[in-house]
N, C-alpha and C positions, 0 to 999 in steps of 0.2 A: 470309564473315564475319572480323571481325578478331579476331586471338589475344589474348586478356585479359593484360592486364599483368601479369606477376610480382611479387609483393607477399611482402617480410617485416615480420610483426608483431612489434614489439617489447614484452614485455609490462611493464606497472606491476605493482609488487607486490601493488596495491588488487585485480587483476583474479581471481586466483587466490583471494585473501581473501574476494570477493563470490562467485565462483563455482567452485567445483572441477572441474567438467567442461569449464572454458573449453577447454580443448586442441581439443575437438570443434567450435568456432564459428567457424572460419576458413575452412572450405569447403577448396580445394584449394592455400590459400598456405600459407608457410611461417611459421614460430613461432620466433622469439627468445627466451630466458629469460636474461636477463642475469645473470652470476654475482653480481651485489648484491642482484637478487632471492632469489636462493636465502639470500643471508644474511639477509635481512629475516624472511625466511618460517621462516626457525631461531628468531627470538625468537617466532615465535606459534604454535610446537608445542604449550606447555605450557597447560593451561588448559580451561575447560569454555565460554565463550562461542563463539558460531556462526563468528568468524572464526579461532578456535583449532582447531575440528573444520575448518573448511574447509583451513587452512592442512597438516593432516596427512594430509588428503585428496587432495590435489593433491598432494603428495610422493610418497604411496604409488602415485598413478598414473603418473608421472614416471617411478619406479624401475623400474614394470614395462615402460615404454618405452623407455628409455634404459640398457642392459646392459652396452654396452663403452665404453672409451675413444674410439674412432672414431666411435662413435653419438653421443657427447655433443659431438664436435667437428663431424661432418659432417652430423649429422642422425639421428633414428631416425623411421621412418615411421608416422605415426597411423592409418593404416587406408586401405581402398578410396576412391577419390574424393578423400582427403585429401592434404595436404602432410605435411612432417617439422617435427620440434621438434628444436633444438638449444640447449647452454649456449654463449654467448658470453664470453669473459672481457674483451675490448676491448683498450683499449691503456692503459700505466701511467702514463698523464700527460693530463692536460686539454688538447683542442684550444686553439690561441691565445686565439681568440676568446673562450671560455668562461673561460679564465684573467684576461683583462684585464675582465670584465664582472660576474663571479659571486664575491660574497665569500667564500663558506664551501664547505667541504668536506662533501657531505650526498648520501644514498642518491639521491634524485631527479637530482642534478648528474651522477652518475655513469652512474644509467643514460641520461640525457640524450647522454653522452659517449661511451655505447657506440651510442648509435644514430646519431650521426655517424661513428663509425670503420666503422658497417656500411655507411652509405652511400660511404664512399671505397673500402670493400674490395671490395662487392657492386654494382658499377655499372649490372649489367642488372637489377637490382632495383629496387622502390620501398621506400623503407623507410620504414615508419608506425606511430608510437608509440600504442599504446592505452592509455588511461589514464582514470580518471572524477574525477581532480583537476583542476579547470578552472584554477588557478593555473600548474600544473605544462605544462597544454597549452598555454597561453600564451606561458611561457618557450622551450618547444621550436619555437615556431612564429619565436618571434624567430631562432631561430637556423637557420632554414630548414628544419626537420624538418616533414614531415605528422602530423597527429594524428589521431586519431578518439576518441571515447568507445566504452563498450564496450556492441555494440549486440546482442546475442544476446537480452538480457533486457529490452531497451528498445519501449517503445510507440512505433509510428509512425504511430498515426491518434489525437491527442490530443482529437478530438472526440468520442470517445467516451467521455471522462470527463466534459465538460461538457455532455452531450447527452442525461440522461437521461430529462427529460421534455419532449414536445412540447405546444404548445397547436395545436389543430387546429379549424378550422371546417368541417362536412360538407355536402355537398352536400345541397339540398333532399329529393332522392331519399334519401339515405342518413340523413339526418336523419329523413326521414318512418318508415323503418324501425325504428330504434330508439326515438325519442322514445315514452313514456307518460306519462300523466297523473300526477303525485307522488300518493303516497299521503299523505303529510303535507308541510307548509310552515310552518317555524316563522319562518325569516326569507326574505328577499327570494331571497339566492342560497343557500338552503340545502334540500335536499329527500332524502327517502327514495323508493326506487322500491320497487315489489312486485318485479320481476325482478332476479335476483342478476347476470346476465349476458344476454349479447347476441352474435350471430354478429360475425365482423370485416368490417368493411366492405373492399372491394376495396383502397381508399386506404390502407388501414393494413396491410396483409398482407406487406408488404417489411421492416416494422421487426421487430427481434429478439423473440424470446420475453420476457418481462416489461417491455418499454419501458410507460412510464408517459405517460399523454395527459390534458390535460385539452380536452375534448370540447365544443365550442359550436358551436348550428345554432339555426336558426328565428327568430324575430321576436324572441324575448325575450333580450336580449343577458345577462343576468343567470343565465341559466339554462344551467346545463352539469351535466358528468358526468366525474369523476374515476374513471379507470379503469387498469387493468392488462390490459396484451394477454398471456394465457396462450398455449398452445399450438394453440389452436383458438377461444378464444372471448375476449370483452373482459369483463373482470371489474369490474361497477360495485363501487367502491368507497364504502360506507356510513358516512356522516363520523357520522351519530349511534352507531355503534356504538365509535367511536373517543374519546368522551369518558369518560376515567378517571377514578377518584378521584385518581390521581396525577397526572393532567396532561390538559390539552385542546390538540388542536394547534392554533396561531396562524395557519397559514398552508397553502396546499396541499401544500408540500414535507414539513411537518412531518405533514400526514395521509398522504400517501403512505408515508412513512417507519414511523410508527406502523403502518399497514396492514400491511406487510411484516413487521416486529416482532411480529404479533399472529398470524400467519399460522403453523398449524404445517407447513404443507408446504414453506416457505421455510427452508432450514438456513444459507443464508449471506448476508449482508448488508454491503455497503459503502455508508457514509454521507461523502459528500463536501463540503466547502463550509469558509469562512472562519470564523473565530472568531466566537462568538455566535448562530450558527446555528439553534442547540439540539439540535447531531447527539448530543453523550453525553446531554444531559438525557432526552432522548426516549427511547435507547436503555434508559437506567436505569429510567424509569418503568414502561418495557414490561417490564422484566426482574422489578422488582417486582411489577409486576400480574399475573404467570404463576408468580412461584417455586415454587408448588403441583405446578407439573410439573414439577421439576427439582431434583436432589439440590444443587444450590447454584449462585449466581452469582459468576463468576470475573472478575476485573478486572485489565487489565495496561496497562502504558505501557511502550513501550521502552527507556525512557531508564535505567529501575531495571537494566536487563540491558546496555546498552551497555558498561558499564564497571564490573567487578567491584573494580577499585582505588576508584572514586570512592564507589560504595557502602560499602565494606569499611571506608573510614576516616571515616565519619559515625557521630559516638557514638551510644552505646545499644545495645540490643539489636535482633534482626530488624526488630519491629515498628516501631520508633523510626526505624530506619535507613529504612525505605519510606517512613514518613509523608510526607516533604518532597516524594515524586514523586506521591503519593498526596492531596495537596491539592486540585487541579481534581477529582478525581472526590467529594471529601468536599464541596465547595463544591455540587456538584450535588445531592448526596443531600438537603444542607441544605435545599434549596429544595423537593424533594420531602417529605422531612418535615414541613415545615412547612405543606404544602399537606394531608398527611394527620391530622395532630393541629394543627389550628389555633387550639384553645383552651388548648394547653398552655402553663404558665406557663413563657417560657425558663428562666428561674434554675434552675427544678428538674429538666429536659430533661438525660436520659442526654448523654454524649459521641456525636459523632457519628458515630465510630469503632465505639465498644460498639453502637449501635444498628443498624449496617451488619451487625455479626456476628451480631446479633438478629436479623438479616433475611435471614440465610444468604448474606450477600456478603462474599465472600473474594479477597485478592489472588493473584494468580497471577503467580508470577515467571518468566521467559519464559527464564533459562537453564536451567530443570530440566524443561523442558516436553517434550523429546528425550525418547523410548521410551516415554511416557505415552499411556495411551489415557483418553481423557476421556468417558465416556457422560455422557448426561441431565442435561448443563452449560449454561447459558447464560454463553457467553463474550465477554465484552467487550473489545474489543484498542482502546484510544484512541492518539492519535498515530501512526496507523500510516504516515503517511509515513514515518518515521524508520526502518522496517524495511528489509531488502532481499528482494529477490524470493526469495531462499534461504529466508529468516527466516518469510517468510510461507507458503511451502508446509511448512515444517516444523511450524507451528501448526495449518495446516488440515488437512494429515493425521492429527492427533492427535484430531479429531474422531470419538468413538464413536456408537452407535445413539443418537438422542433429544436429541444435542447441537446448538445453534445457535450459529453463531458470528459476532459483529458487528464489523466494522472500521470504524474512524474517523479522518480526519486531513484534513488540509488539505494538498494538494500543493504549494501555493505557500509553504507554511511549512517547508523542511527542513533542518535540522539539519546533517547530515551533510555534509562537504566531497565526498564521493566520490558523491551520488548528485544527480538533480536530477525536475522533473516527470516525465520519460519515464522514467527507470530506477529510480525507488522502489519497494517491493515492493507498495505501495496501488495505485500506477497499473498494474502488471503483473497483480495479482490481476484489476483489473475488467478489463480488456484481453482476457485469458485465457477469465474467465467470463462475459462479456455474452454474453446469449442464451441461458445453460442453465437449465433450468425449475427448480433449487434456488436461483436467484441473482436478487436485486433490489437492484439500485444506485440510489442517491437523490443528486443534486447539488443542495447547497443552498445558496441564495444571499441568501437575505431575514434581515437581522440582527433577533433579537427581544432582546438582552439588554438593551439599551437604546439610545435614539435619539441618544447619546452614543457610545457602542462602535460602532453601526453604521457613523453618519458617520466616525470614526475609521478604521473597516476602509476606507471607500469613497477616503478623502481622503488618507490620509495613506501 
């Protein structure tokens, strides 16, 4: 067997800011921390945001590993089966190619110069720059440096994200075992069944727990079951039970979502899909419908906590600072309010913010969620694709008894320059939880906001 090539991974600053335990993710290979990265991390030590906490945690772990000047220069062992970590000063000047091509001195350019310096110094090693900054990777490639995104918290199989629902046509034998004359039939394609579950057909047993199916069979092509595969049965989704005062599902995806949202045995739900598919609306409607079972409904959007400075410089008190971030939530609540109170004169209706508070809906500021234990809450995290895997873990581990957490987002609309469809917290959560009995994921593709919005999402 050929011996694996020796590698040195040069870390960009964004890697320890995303994962403070990143030093354990490179197997037997060595890790270089450019001195510039330590300078950058020093700027992030103070503060309460996740990146500040991660910076402090990473620096503490590095301090435990590197105890002497010799270890700092030549490397400290990371553990059995792992490589070494060392601090690299690099050269005191840029290589000539960088001097002529790059217009300014910057931390990124210094880190790139360190990688180039190592290539010349460690000729027996393959030097690889690890960064989640796509632009930085392109620069490095142009100067001949190998690059990788940080993969320790990256989804490798993206099919898991886009295949939460499967449409299947059963064999005649399987269909005859499942088929039962409906108890009532109000529409051609809408039925209610006497049975609530069926044995799992052999052809569906390989699918993970809580996978969703649209099952068709028999001669009547309009006749179908919506089912969720539990650990030992196919659970029939009774669409008649999903017609709430707050909302009526408009398509199969919304029916699947609402069924999970109303199921007390499901504590963690991910709703993904493009804008306008009704993800947030369905979650809020389900929360209001079940508010008597929870102490309060907590709603958060990560844009609130991504930057203390942005929030702090907005005018007004805390509620007024939060309002701009919460407008999409209030828009959805207004739709539900109109459904619940259709006869009220719009001119005399209470403001939507006051109506939300009266209905036990409060804003959860994610900056302050660490260390809390949230029991008997219905928690909705909107725009979760902008969270890191570490932030998602922090939120979900806050759940106490009787709490349901809904994470919502569109993984094709990521605002952070350091994350992508594979590395964001929402994709990470789905990847890790797929097949667990407490978790349901629904990927929604049918736009319901308006014909114009749906078409815009498809063609623009």
